[in-house]
N, C-alpha and C positions, 0 to 999 in steps of 0.2 A: 271532211275531205273536200277539197276544191274540185270543181268540174272543169277547170282550165286545162287545156292541152299543154304539153311541155313547151311548145313554142311561145304560148301566151305567158307562161311563167318566166321564161328567159327575157321576154320583152319588158317585163316589169322589174328586172333585177337592177341593182345599183352597185357599181363596183367602186372601190376606193383603192388607189395604188400610190405607193410611196415611190417617187422618182428622184434620183440624185442628179444634180447638175454639177459636173466637175470640170476641171481644167485649170491651167496656170493663171496667175494673176493677170488681169487686163485682157483676157481673151474675149470678154463680153458676156459673162454668165448672167450678171444682174441685169444688164441692158436687155438681153434676150428674154429673160423672165418678165421684166416690166412690159416689154412689147407684147408678149403672149398673154399675160394676166390682165394688164390695164389698157392694152392697145395703144401705148404711147412710147415715144422714143425720148430718152433723156441721156445725153452724152455726158452729163455732169455727175453721174453716179460715183459714189465714193467706195473705197475698198471695203469689201465684206469682211468683217471681223468674225472669224470662226464660221458660223453658219447663219443663214437667213432662211426664212420659210414663207412659201406662198401656197395658195390653194386656187385651183381653177376647175370648174365643172365643165364637162364636155358632153355633147349628145350627138350621136350619129348612128345611122342604121337602126334606130329604135332602141339603142342602148344608152343608158346614162352612166357616167362615171365621174369621179372627182379625182384629180391628181394632186397629191401632196408633193410639192416641189421643194426640194432641199438644196439650196444654193450653198455649195461648199466653198468656203474661202480659199483662194488660190495660194495664199502666202504660206511658206513652209513652217512658220512658227505655230500655225494652227493644226498641223497634221496630227499631233498627238491626241487631238479631240475627236478625230474622225471615226474611230472604231464604234463608238456608241451611236453616232449619227447615221452611219450606213446600215446598221442593223435593221432588218425588216424591209429593206428596199426591194422592189419588184423589177426595177429597170433603171437605166441611167442614160443621160446624154453626156458625152465627153466632148468638150468644145476645144477646137484649135483655131487660132487666128490665122486666116488665110494669107495675111500680109507678112507673116513670119514663119520661116521654116521650123517645124517643131523638132525638138530633140527626142529621139526614140526612147531614151532612158527616162525622160519626163513623162512621156505617154505611158510607158510601162509602169512607172510609179503610180499614176492615176488609175490605171486599170487594176493594179494590185489593191489600191485603197477601195475602189468601187466594188471590187469582187471579193473583198476581205472575208465576207460571211457566206458568199454564194459564188462559187467558181464559174457557174453557168449564167450569171446575171446578164440579161440582154442589154447590150450597150449600142447606142447609135452614135456614130462619129458625126459631129456637127461642125462644119467650117463656118466661121463667122466673118463679118466685115466684107461680104461679097460686093457691097456697093463701092468699095475702094478699088475699083477695077484696075487702075494704073499701078497699084501697089501689090497686086496679088503675087505671092511667091510660091504658092503650092498649087500644082496642077492636079487634075483629077487622078492621074496615074499614081502619083505619090500618095494622095489621100486614100485611094482604094487599096493600095499596098498596106497602109497602116490599118485600115479596116480589116483586111484579110489576115494580117499578121496577128492581130489581137482578137480574132474571131468575133468581130462586131456584126450586128445584124443589118446595118444599113449605113449609108453616108448621105448627108444632106447639107447643101450649101445654103447659108442664110444671110440675111441682112436685117439687123434689128432696126436700122434707120429707115429702110423702105418697107419692112415687114415681109419681104420675100422669103417664102418657105418656112417662116417661123412656126405657124400653126401646123404645117405639114409634119415637121419633126416630131411634135408632141402627138399628133394624130397617129402617125406610124407606130409609135411606142404604145399608145393606148389600145389600138387595134390588135397589136401583137399580144398584149397582156390579156385582153378579153378573150382572144382566141386560145391562149394557154389555159384560161379558166374554164372554157367550155369543156 
């Protein structure tokens, strides 16, 4: 039997979480993931066919975790593949393009896909393309209404181009999931 106190055991724990990244085609899912995982911006990314997969390790407050990041292709022809991909997810980021007004039925479609196996799956609404200031079509009130309507845990505005708030969105999710595990 170990002589470690409970706090010491927690500090040595390693968490692994499956996180879904969803949203319509061209909202910036892959670009956001490349910025987060590789620290680079590449606006020439091509359409994700089906699903792509990334992994990123994070460490904060003495806790280590790895995020399995599942980039769900936004094209409708891939939707029939989603059931098996979303199984086992612990959280999700649902992306909307801040330069285009989202259709609520499309947001509902994504929430239904993401929460297919877990009606209470924590979702963060992520507004992308914040750097395109002159083209922003969604104000905070609209985004917060979407967040509240679909019972999401947070709303974060990001820019993959500048890196603004990219890590913050994933850190909020990881901290939430670690807190749930405690």
